[in-house]
A tleap script that builds the chain and sets N, CA, C and O, in Angstrom:
source leaprc.protein.ff14SB
mol = sequence {
  NARG ARG ALA ALA ALA ARG GLY ASP GLY TRP
  LEU PRO GLN THR PRO LYS ARG SER ASP MET
  GLU VAL LEU VAL PRO LYS LEU LEU ALA MET
  ARG GLU GLU LEU ARG PRO GLY ILE PRO ILE
  GLU VAL GLY ALA LEU ALA GLY ALA MET HIE
  LEU GLY PRO ALA SER GLY GLU LEU PRO ARG
  GLY THR LEU ALA GLY GLU ALA ASP GLU LEU
  ALA ALA SER LEU ARG ASP TRP ALA GLU LEU
  GLY VAL SER HIE ILE GLN VAL ARG PHE PRO
  SER ARG SER ALA ASP GLU LEU CYS ASP GLN
  ILE ALA ALA PHE GLY GLU GLN VAL MET PRO
  LEU LEU CPRO
}
set mol.1.N position { 107.168 91.385 130.520 }
set mol.1.CA position { 107.262 91.437 131.945 }
set mol.1.C position { 107.315 92.984 132.233 }
set mol.1.O position { 106.551 93.497 133.050 }
set mol.2.N position { 108.251 93.706 131.527 }
set mol.2.CA position { 108.242 95.151 131.725 }
set mol.2.C position { 106.959 95.964 131.580 }
set mol.2.O position { 106.621 96.889 132.318 }
set mol.3.N position { 106.228 95.446 130.427 }
set mol.3.CA position { 104.890 96.156 130.266 }
set mol.3.C position { 104.020 95.717 131.435 }
set mol.3.O position { 103.409 96.644 131.967 }
set mol.4.N position { 103.850 94.622 131.901 }
set mol.4.CA position { 103.168 94.381 133.081 }
set mol.4.C position { 103.611 95.073 134.317 }
set mol.4.O position { 102.753 95.459 135.111 }
set mol.5.N position { 104.740 95.245 134.530 }
set mol.5.CA position { 105.220 95.905 135.741 }
set mol.5.C position { 105.136 97.386 135.650 }
set mol.5.O position { 104.901 98.061 136.653 }
set mol.6.N position { 105.320 97.909 134.480 }
set mol.6.CA position { 105.422 99.378 134.468 }
set mol.6.C position { 104.598 100.196 133.508 }
set mol.6.O position { 104.426 101.409 133.626 }
set mol.7.N position { 104.114 99.459 132.572 }
set mol.7.CA position { 103.287 100.089 131.408 }
set mol.7.C position { 101.757 100.297 131.688 }
set mol.7.O position { 101.142 99.783 132.623 }
set mol.8.N position { 101.275 101.075 130.796 }
set mol.8.CA position { 99.789 101.067 130.799 }
set mol.8.C position { 99.172 100.368 129.515 }
set mol.8.O position { 97.957 100.304 129.325 }
set mol.9.N position { 100.072 99.882 128.703 }
set mol.9.CA position { 99.651 99.165 127.567 }
set mol.9.C position { 100.936 98.537 126.845 }
set mol.9.O position { 102.096 98.904 127.033 }
set mol.10.N position { 100.543 97.606 126.057 }
set mol.10.CA position { 101.509 96.707 125.359 }
set mol.10.C position { 101.032 96.588 123.855 }
set mol.10.O position { 99.899 96.199 123.574 }
set mol.11.N position { 101.908 96.925 122.971 }
set mol.11.CA position { 101.727 96.816 121.462 }
set mol.11.C position { 102.865 96.070 120.925 }
set mol.11.O position { 103.865 96.648 120.500 }
set mol.12.N position { 102.719 94.628 120.935 }
set mol.12.CA position { 103.920 93.903 120.482 }
set mol.12.C position { 103.846 94.064 118.903 }
set mol.12.O position { 102.785 94.282 118.317 }
set mol.13.N position { 105.031 93.941 118.294 }
set mol.13.CA position { 105.209 94.258 116.919 }
set mol.13.C position { 105.221 93.072 115.936 }
set mol.13.O position { 104.911 93.222 114.754 }
set mol.14.N position { 105.581 91.918 116.450 }
set mol.14.CA position { 105.701 90.789 115.539 }
set mol.14.C position { 104.720 89.479 115.828 }
set mol.14.O position { 104.548 88.639 114.944 }
set mol.15.N position { 104.152 89.377 117.001 }
set mol.15.CA position { 103.526 88.090 117.205 }
set mol.15.C position { 102.302 87.783 116.214 }
set mol.15.O position { 101.592 88.677 115.754 }
set mol.16.N position { 102.157 86.600 115.975 }
set mol.16.CA position { 100.961 85.999 115.204 }
set mol.16.C position { 99.877 85.843 116.147 }
set mol.16.O position { 100.079 85.672 117.349 }
set mol.17.N position { 98.595 85.907 115.562 }
set mol.17.CA position { 97.434 85.651 116.396 }
set mol.17.C position { 97.637 84.417 117.368 }
set mol.17.O position { 97.414 84.468 118.578 }
set mol.18.N position { 98.064 83.366 116.722 }
set mol.18.CA position { 98.320 82.110 117.566 }
set mol.18.C position { 99.117 82.440 118.683 }
set mol.18.O position { 98.809 81.980 119.783 }
set mol.19.N position { 100.265 83.295 118.530 }
set mol.19.CA position { 101.122 83.488 119.726 }
set mol.19.C position { 100.462 84.343 120.608 }
set mol.19.O position { 100.631 84.058 121.794 }
set mol.20.N position { 99.689 85.405 120.347 }
set mol.20.CA position { 98.740 86.129 121.191 }
set mol.20.C position { 97.962 85.407 122.066 }
set mol.20.O position { 97.750 85.829 123.203 }
set mol.21.N position { 97.465 84.254 121.622 }
set mol.21.CA position { 96.507 83.492 122.434 }
set mol.21.C position { 97.283 82.939 123.735 }
set mol.21.O position { 96.693 82.621 124.767 }
set mol.22.N position { 98.596 82.868 123.570 }
set mol.22.CA position { 99.456 82.509 124.767 }
set mol.22.C position { 99.889 83.703 125.472 }
set mol.22.O position { 99.855 83.675 126.702 }
set mol.23.N position { 100.279 84.715 124.890 }
set mol.23.CA position { 101.014 85.870 125.347 }
set mol.23.C position { 100.039 86.893 126.030 }
set mol.23.O position { 100.466 87.591 126.951 }
set mol.24.N position { 98.861 86.989 125.641 }
set mol.24.CA position { 97.929 87.905 126.402 }
set mol.24.C position { 97.594 87.386 127.598 }
set mol.24.O position { 97.687 88.166 128.545 }
set mol.25.N position { 97.167 86.094 127.865 }
set mol.25.CA position { 96.727 85.636 129.217 }
set mol.25.C position { 98.052 85.808 130.104 }
set mol.25.O position { 97.958 86.218 131.261 }
set mol.26.N position { 99.148 85.521 129.596 }
set mol.26.CA position { 100.481 85.570 130.388 }
set mol.26.C position { 100.708 86.887 130.854 }
set mol.26.O position { 101.019 87.058 132.033 }
set mol.27.N position { 100.571 88.001 129.940 }
set mol.27.CA position { 100.631 89.363 130.203 }
set mol.27.C position { 99.652 89.791 131.287 }
set mol.27.O position { 99.994 90.530 132.210 }
set mol.28.N position { 98.476 89.323 131.150 }
set mol.28.CA position { 97.370 89.697 132.176 }
set mol.28.C position { 97.599 89.112 133.506 }
set mol.28.O position { 97.398 89.746 134.542 }
set mol.29.N position { 98.009 87.936 133.470 }
set mol.29.CA position { 98.407 87.212 134.870 }
set mol.29.C position { 99.502 87.925 135.558 }
set mol.29.O position { 99.415 88.193 136.756 }
set mol.30.N position { 100.603 88.263 134.793 }
set mol.30.CA position { 101.710 89.010 135.344 }
set mol.30.C position { 101.173 90.313 135.829 }
set mol.30.O position { 101.567 90.766 136.903 }
set mol.31.N position { 100.341 90.907 135.137 }
set mol.31.CA position { 99.879 92.324 135.506 }
set mol.31.C position { 99.214 92.217 136.821 }
set mol.31.O position { 99.472 93.025 137.714 }
set mol.32.N position { 98.260 91.129 136.999 }
set mol.32.CA position { 97.475 90.939 138.230 }
set mol.32.C position { 98.461 90.723 139.419 }
set mol.32.O position { 98.242 91.179 140.541 }
set mol.33.N position { 99.550 90.001 139.091 }
set mol.33.CA position { 100.472 89.729 140.150 }
set mol.33.C position { 101.288 90.888 140.625 }
set mol.33.O position { 101.582 91.091 141.803 }
set mol.34.N position { 101.662 91.704 139.509 }
set mol.34.CA position { 102.596 92.804 139.873 }
set mol.34.C position { 101.906 93.991 140.243 }
set mol.34.O position { 102.383 94.711 141.121 }
set mol.35.N position { 100.716 94.310 139.610 }
set mol.35.CA position { 99.935 95.557 139.910 }
set mol.35.C position { 98.485 95.215 139.982 }
set mol.35.O position { 97.717 95.667 139.133 }
set mol.36.N position { 98.066 94.445 140.944 }
set mol.36.CA position { 96.662 94.018 141.170 }
set mol.36.C position { 95.674 95.072 140.985 }
set mol.36.O position { 95.803 96.160 141.548 }
set mol.37.N position { 94.629 94.780 140.171 }
set mol.37.CA position { 93.506 95.776 140.029 }
set mol.37.C position { 93.794 96.803 139.062 }
set mol.37.O position { 92.814 97.463 138.716 }
set mol.38.N position { 94.958 97.112 138.518 }
set mol.38.CA position { 95.322 98.172 137.569 }
set mol.38.C position { 95.148 97.568 136.311 }
set mol.38.O position { 95.816 96.578 136.012 }
set mol.39.N position { 94.215 98.121 135.443 }
set mol.39.CA position { 94.270 97.489 133.961 }
set mol.39.C position { 95.309 97.768 133.098 }
set mol.39.O position { 96.059 98.702 133.381 }
set mol.40.N position { 95.501 97.061 131.998 }
set mol.40.CA position { 96.372 97.398 131.042 }
set mol.40.C position { 95.755 97.184 129.692 }
set mol.40.O position { 94.922 96.291 129.531 }
set mol.41.N position { 96.129 97.962 128.728 }
set mol.41.CA position { 95.614 97.895 127.417 }
set mol.41.C position { 96.481 97.119 126.535 }
set mol.41.O position { 97.702 97.167 126.683 }
set mol.42.N position { 95.928 96.397 125.615 }
set mol.42.CA position { 96.530 95.449 124.746 }
set mol.42.C position { 96.392 95.829 123.423 }
set mol.42.O position { 95.239 96.008 123.029 }
set mol.43.N position { 97.313 95.994 122.644 }
set mol.43.CA position { 97.213 96.367 121.201 }
set mol.43.C position { 97.746 95.090 120.214 }
set mol.43.O position { 98.440 94.163 120.632 }
set mol.44.N position { 97.322 95.224 118.962 }
set mol.44.CA position { 97.772 94.142 118.011 }
set mol.44.C position { 97.864 94.681 116.695 }
set mol.44.O position { 97.234 95.701 116.415 }
set mol.45.N position { 98.526 94.150 115.924 }
set mol.45.CA position { 98.681 94.545 114.436 }
set mol.45.C position { 97.919 93.490 113.679 }
set mol.45.O position { 98.405 92.377 113.475 }
set mol.46.N position { 96.680 93.857 113.247 }
set mol.46.CA position { 95.820 92.769 112.622 }
set mol.46.C position { 96.246 92.376 111.147 }
set mol.46.O position { 95.722 91.438 110.546 }
set mol.47.N position { 97.138 93.094 110.673 }
set mol.47.CA position { 97.587 92.758 109.244 }
set mol.47.C position { 96.837 93.549 108.252 }
set mol.47.O position { 95.999 94.373 108.618 }
set mol.48.N position { 97.118 93.323 106.951 }
set mol.48.CA position { 96.493 93.980 105.939 }
set mol.48.C position { 95.043 93.459 105.664 }
set mol.48.O position { 94.751 92.266 105.741 }
set mol.49.N position { 94.213 94.390 105.357 }
set mol.49.CA position { 92.779 94.098 105.007 }
set mol.49.C position { 92.327 94.739 103.709 }
set mol.49.O position { 92.732 95.860 103.401 }
set mol.50.N position { 91.509 94.058 102.954 }
set mol.50.CA position { 90.885 94.714 101.855 }
set mol.50.C position { 89.484 94.397 101.879 }
set mol.50.O position { 89.065 93.243 101.973 }
set mol.51.N position { 88.680 95.531 101.785 }
set mol.51.CA position { 87.227 95.236 101.696 }
set mol.51.C position { 86.737 95.133 100.401 }
set mol.51.O position { 86.970 96.042 99.605 }
set mol.52.N position { 86.036 94.074 100.045 }
set mol.52.CA position { 85.456 93.897 98.733 }
set mol.52.C position { 86.471 93.252 97.701 }
set mol.52.O position { 87.631 92.945 97.974 }
set mol.53.N position { 85.878 93.100 96.522 }
set mol.53.CA position { 86.965 92.471 95.454 }
set mol.53.C position { 88.003 93.459 95.210 }
set mol.53.O position { 87.774 94.668 95.172 }
set mol.54.N position { 89.256 92.881 95.030 }
set mol.54.CA position { 90.460 93.632 94.642 }
set mol.54.C position { 90.486 93.814 93.197 }
set mol.54.O position { 90.060 92.964 92.415 }
set mol.55.N position { 91.003 94.960 92.840 }
set mol.55.CA position { 91.215 95.223 91.455 }
set mol.55.C position { 92.506 94.748 90.808 }
set mol.55.O position { 92.750 94.804 89.603 }
set mol.56.N position { 93.260 94.298 91.713 }
set mol.56.CA position { 94.552 93.718 91.300 }
set mol.56.C position { 95.053 92.703 92.349 }
set mol.56.O position { 94.307 92.337 93.257 }
set mol.57.N position { 96.269 92.264 92.228 }
set mol.57.CA position { 96.891 91.382 93.135 }
set mol.57.C position { 97.093 91.989 94.457 }
set mol.57.O position { 97.637 93.090 94.537 }
set mol.58.N position { 96.683 91.333 95.536 }
set mol.58.CA position { 96.896 91.948 96.915 }
set mol.58.C position { 98.205 91.230 97.445 }
set mol.58.O position { 98.656 90.167 97.020 }
set mol.59.N position { 98.723 92.013 98.450 }
set mol.59.CA position { 100.058 91.303 99.091 }
set mol.59.C position { 99.616 90.079 99.644 }
set mol.59.O position { 98.428 89.888 99.902 }
set mol.60.N position { 100.634 89.111 99.871 }
set mol.60.CA position { 100.478 87.840 100.438 }
set mol.60.C position { 100.017 88.141 101.928 }
set mol.60.O position { 100.571 89.008 102.603 }
set mol.61.N position { 98.937 87.346 102.403 }
set mol.61.CA position { 98.611 87.367 103.679 }
set mol.61.C position { 97.357 88.446 103.831 }
set mol.61.O position { 96.766 88.468 104.911 }
set mol.62.N position { 97.004 89.208 102.924 }
set mol.62.CA position { 96.078 90.167 103.099 }
set mol.62.C position { 94.686 89.593 103.187 }
set mol.62.O position { 94.289 88.915 102.240 }
set mol.63.N position { 93.888 89.801 104.253 }
set mol.63.CA position { 92.530 89.384 104.437 }
set mol.63.C position { 91.706 90.121 103.503 }
set mol.63.O position { 91.594 91.333 103.689 }
set mol.64.N position { 91.125 89.592 102.551 }
set mol.64.CA position { 90.120 90.258 101.656 }
set mol.64.C position { 88.771 89.561 101.714 }
set mol.64.O position { 88.640 88.337 101.703 }
set mol.65.N position { 87.825 90.400 101.775 }
set mol.65.CA position { 86.397 89.834 101.912 }
set mol.65.C position { 85.409 90.966 102.164 }
set mol.65.O position { 85.721 92.153 102.075 }
set mol.66.N position { 84.192 90.520 102.485 }
set mol.66.CA position { 83.191 91.574 102.777 }
set mol.66.C position { 83.198 91.832 104.138 }
set mol.66.O position { 83.911 91.208 104.923 }
set mol.67.N position { 82.309 92.875 104.513 }
set mol.67.CA position { 82.360 93.582 105.731 }
set mol.67.C position { 82.342 92.672 107.012 }
set mol.67.O position { 83.041 92.875 108.004 }
set mol.68.N position { 81.409 91.598 106.849 }
set mol.68.CA position { 81.234 90.730 107.955 }
set mol.68.C position { 82.472 89.804 108.085 }
set mol.68.O position { 82.734 89.356 109.202 }
set mol.69.N position { 83.168 89.520 107.135 }
set mol.69.CA position { 84.337 88.659 107.436 }
set mol.69.C position { 85.406 89.428 108.005 }
set mol.69.O position { 86.115 88.914 108.871 }
set mol.70.N position { 85.619 90.735 107.569 }
set mol.70.CA position { 86.575 91.356 108.226 }
set mol.70.C position { 86.339 91.760 109.732 }
set mol.70.O position { 87.232 91.837 110.575 }
set mol.71.N position { 84.949 92.015 109.946 }
set mol.71.CA position { 84.548 92.301 111.336 }
set mol.71.C position { 84.823 90.996 112.232 }
set mol.71.O position { 85.392 91.038 113.323 }
set mol.72.N position { 84.371 89.914 111.659 }
set mol.72.CA position { 84.568 88.645 112.358 }
set mol.72.C position { 86.070 88.462 112.859 }
set mol.72.O position { 86.325 88.124 114.015 }
set mol.73.N position { 86.974 88.695 111.960 }
set mol.73.CA position { 88.455 88.630 112.261 }
set mol.73.C position { 88.839 89.569 113.301 }
set mol.73.O position { 89.613 89.253 114.204 }
set mol.74.N position { 88.311 90.719 113.191 }
set mol.74.CA position { 88.702 91.749 114.461 }
set mol.74.C position { 88.081 91.523 115.674 }
set mol.74.O position { 88.608 91.937 116.707 }
set mol.75.N position { 86.811 90.794 115.695 }
set mol.75.CA position { 86.307 90.372 116.924 }
set mol.75.C position { 87.058 89.325 117.476 }
set mol.75.O position { 87.147 89.225 118.700 }
set mol.76.N position { 87.635 88.498 116.686 }
set mol.76.CA position { 88.468 87.335 117.218 }
set mol.76.C position { 89.605 87.929 118.017 }
set mol.76.O position { 89.988 87.403 119.062 }
set mol.77.N position { 90.185 89.117 117.477 }
set mol.77.CA position { 91.354 89.799 118.375 }
set mol.77.C position { 90.745 90.167 119.634 }
set mol.77.O position { 91.345 89.907 120.677 }
set mol.78.N position { 89.612 90.749 119.654 }
set mol.78.CA position { 88.957 91.241 120.919 }
set mol.78.C position { 88.853 90.101 121.998 }
set mol.78.O position { 89.126 90.185 123.196 }
set mol.79.N position { 88.404 89.040 121.308 }
set mol.79.CA position { 88.269 87.776 122.268 }
set mol.79.C position { 89.362 87.426 122.958 }
set mol.79.O position { 89.267 86.805 124.017 }
set mol.80.N position { 90.602 87.813 122.397 }
set mol.80.CA position { 91.891 87.238 122.915 }
set mol.80.C position { 92.272 88.313 124.051 }
set mol.80.O position { 93.222 88.056 124.790 }
set mol.81.N position { 91.563 89.495 124.204 }
set mol.81.CA position { 91.887 90.446 125.058 }
set mol.81.C position { 92.557 91.708 124.520 }
set mol.81.O position { 93.080 92.559 125.241 }
set mol.82.N position { 92.494 91.752 123.195 }
set mol.82.CA position { 92.972 92.929 122.601 }
set mol.82.C position { 91.973 94.123 122.630 }
set mol.82.O position { 90.812 94.020 122.234 }
set mol.83.N position { 92.518 95.263 123.131 }
set mol.83.CA position { 91.634 96.416 123.156 }
set mol.83.C position { 91.810 97.484 122.031 }
set mol.83.O position { 90.941 98.318 121.777 }
set mol.84.N position { 92.962 97.393 121.400 }
set mol.84.CA position { 93.318 98.394 120.453 }
set mol.84.C position { 93.865 97.604 119.256 }
set mol.84.O position { 94.652 96.685 119.486 }
set mol.85.N position { 93.538 97.869 118.094 }
set mol.85.CA position { 93.984 97.213 116.894 }
set mol.85.C position { 94.449 98.165 115.733 }
set mol.85.O position { 93.888 99.228 115.468 }
set mol.86.N position { 95.477 97.686 115.110 }
set mol.86.CA position { 95.895 98.476 114.002 }
set mol.86.C position { 95.507 97.727 112.727 }
set mol.86.O position { 95.749 96.521 112.694 }
set mol.87.N position { 94.991 98.254 111.782 }
set mol.87.CA position { 94.617 97.704 110.494 }
set mol.87.C position { 95.334 98.527 109.424 }
set mol.87.O position { 95.562 99.734 109.511 }
set mol.88.N position { 95.671 97.710 108.378 }
set mol.88.CA position { 96.278 98.426 107.280 }
set mol.88.C position { 95.707 97.948 106.013 }
set mol.88.O position { 95.283 96.800 105.875 }
set mol.89.N position { 95.700 98.869 105.058 }
set mol.89.CA position { 94.873 98.865 103.742 }
set mol.89.C position { 95.914 98.912 102.597 }
set mol.89.O position { 96.375 100.017 102.312 }
set mol.90.N position { 96.318 97.850 101.931 }
set mol.90.CA position { 97.273 97.977 100.884 }
set mol.90.C position { 96.471 98.585 99.812 }
set mol.90.O position { 95.305 98.243 99.618 }
set mol.91.N position { 97.086 99.502 99.096 }
set mol.91.CA position { 96.505 100.173 98.034 }
set mol.91.C position { 97.599 100.670 96.978 }
set mol.91.O position { 98.771 100.811 97.326 }
set mol.92.N position { 97.196 100.911 95.760 }
set mol.92.CA position { 98.084 101.262 94.673 }
set mol.92.C position { 98.077 102.818 94.463 }
set mol.92.O position { 98.869 103.368 93.698 }
set mol.93.N position { 97.054 103.545 95.249 }
set mol.93.CA position { 96.961 105.010 94.932 }
set mol.93.C position { 96.441 105.594 96.206 }
set mol.93.O position { 95.907 104.866 97.042 }
set mol.94.N position { 96.575 106.856 96.380 }
set mol.94.CA position { 95.961 107.623 97.404 }
set mol.94.C position { 94.381 107.486 97.347 }
set mol.94.O position { 93.748 107.330 98.392 }
set mol.95.N position { 93.874 107.535 96.349 }
set mol.95.CA position { 92.328 107.340 96.208 }
set mol.95.C position { 91.872 106.031 96.573 }
set mol.95.O position { 90.836 105.875 97.218 }
set mol.96.N position { 92.693 104.956 96.139 }
set mol.96.CA position { 92.131 103.570 96.706 }
set mol.96.C position { 92.405 103.514 98.105 }
set mol.96.O position { 91.572 102.898 98.770 }
set mol.97.N position { 93.309 103.976 98.668 }
set mol.97.CA position { 93.385 104.032 100.181 }
set mol.97.C position { 92.450 104.850 100.808 }
set mol.97.O position { 92.064 104.443 101.904 }
set mol.98.N position { 91.965 105.945 100.380 }
set mol.98.CA position { 90.908 106.606 100.933 }
set mol.98.C position { 89.593 105.876 100.747 }
set mol.98.O position { 88.754 105.827 101.647 }
set mol.99.N position { 89.448 105.375 99.695 }
set mol.99.CA position { 88.187 104.621 99.373 }
set mol.99.C position { 88.071 103.415 100.395 }
set mol.99.O position { 86.969 103.171 100.888 }
set mol.100.N position { 89.117 102.700 100.706 }
set mol.100.CA position { 89.194 101.658 101.559 }
set mol.100.C position { 88.965 101.958 103.043 }
set mol.100.O position { 88.324 101.211 103.782 }
set mol.101.N position { 89.594 103.223 103.462 }
set mol.101.CA position { 89.336 103.587 104.758 }
set mol.101.C position { 87.839 104.084 105.014 }
set mol.101.O position { 87.215 103.836 106.046 }
set mol.102.N position { 87.382 104.771 104.005 }
set mol.102.CA position { 85.984 105.224 104.199 }
set mol.102.C position { 84.963 103.981 104.061 }
set mol.102.O position { 83.931 103.980 104.732 }
set mol.103.N position { 85.253 102.977 103.225 }
set mol.103.CA position { 84.407 101.812 103.259 }
set mol.103.C position { 84.417 101.023 104.525 }
set mol.103.O position { 83.413 100.500 105.007 }
set mol.104.N position { 85.625 100.972 105.034 }
set mol.104.CA position { 85.771 100.198 106.315 }
set mol.104.C position { 85.032 100.893 107.430 }
set mol.104.O position { 84.448 100.251 108.304 }
set mol.105.N position { 85.062 102.254 107.393 }
set mol.105.CA position { 84.332 103.006 108.409 }
set mol.105.C position { 82.815 102.909 108.348 }
set mol.105.O position { 82.071 102.913 109.328 }
set mol.106.N position { 82.461 102.823 107.108 }
set mol.106.CA position { 80.981 102.790 106.793 }
set mol.106.C position { 80.360 101.399 106.948 }
set mol.106.O position { 79.242 101.242 107.438 }
set mol.107.N position { 81.161 100.355 106.493 }
set mol.107.CA position { 80.699 99.024 106.558 }
set mol.107.C position { 81.171 98.136 107.583 }
set mol.107.O position { 80.404 97.237 107.930 }
set mol.108.N position { 82.381 98.235 108.167 }
set mol.108.CA position { 83.025 97.286 108.997 }
set mol.108.C position { 82.721 97.694 110.467 }
set mol.108.O position { 82.260 96.911 111.298 }
set mol.109.N position { 83.045 99.088 110.723 }
set mol.109.CA position { 82.986 99.527 112.056 }
set mol.109.C position { 81.596 99.350 112.749 }
set mol.109.O position { 81.557 98.982 113.923 }
set mol.110.N position { 80.503 99.596 112.074 }
set mol.110.CA position { 79.180 99.288 112.658 }
set mol.110.C position { 78.966 97.974 113.177 }
set mol.110.O position { 78.096 97.738 114.015 }
set mol.111.N position { 79.847 96.986 112.632 }
set mol.111.CA position { 79.667 95.559 113.016 }
set mol.111.C position { 80.585 95.199 114.268 }
set mol.111.O position { 80.632 94.059 114.731 }
set mol.112.N position { 81.262 96.205 114.740 }
set mol.112.CA position { 82.268 95.868 115.975 }
set mol.112.C position { 81.563 96.500 117.148 }
set mol.112.O position { 80.750 97.423 117.101 }
set mol.113.N position { 82.030 95.818 118.266 }
set mol.113.CA position { 81.607 96.332 119.547 }
set mol.113.C position { 82.116 97.703 119.932 }
set mol.113.O position { 81.794 98.201 121.010 }
savepdb mol mol.pdb
quit
């Protein structure tokens, strides 16, 4: 309610995607009631992602797959009304992290709106 009444954005820290299906429409409805016509940005934490086959065991809950699979998951967030998303790349070294970030930018980003 505070974000809808006073903020210009909302980035919840713990909701699951299924919770966001309820929370985002509720936020947007409250926003329209409290500040009609003034948009609000909605952020989400997409969770951990790994592009391509992993060289080792990934943390539980990591979405691992090809670029189209990761992009589809991110598009699902956008369909919920999320305008900003945080992705994380679990890695065992700085080189692996940099490789994942670069591959994400080259392969996944072009598939997103």
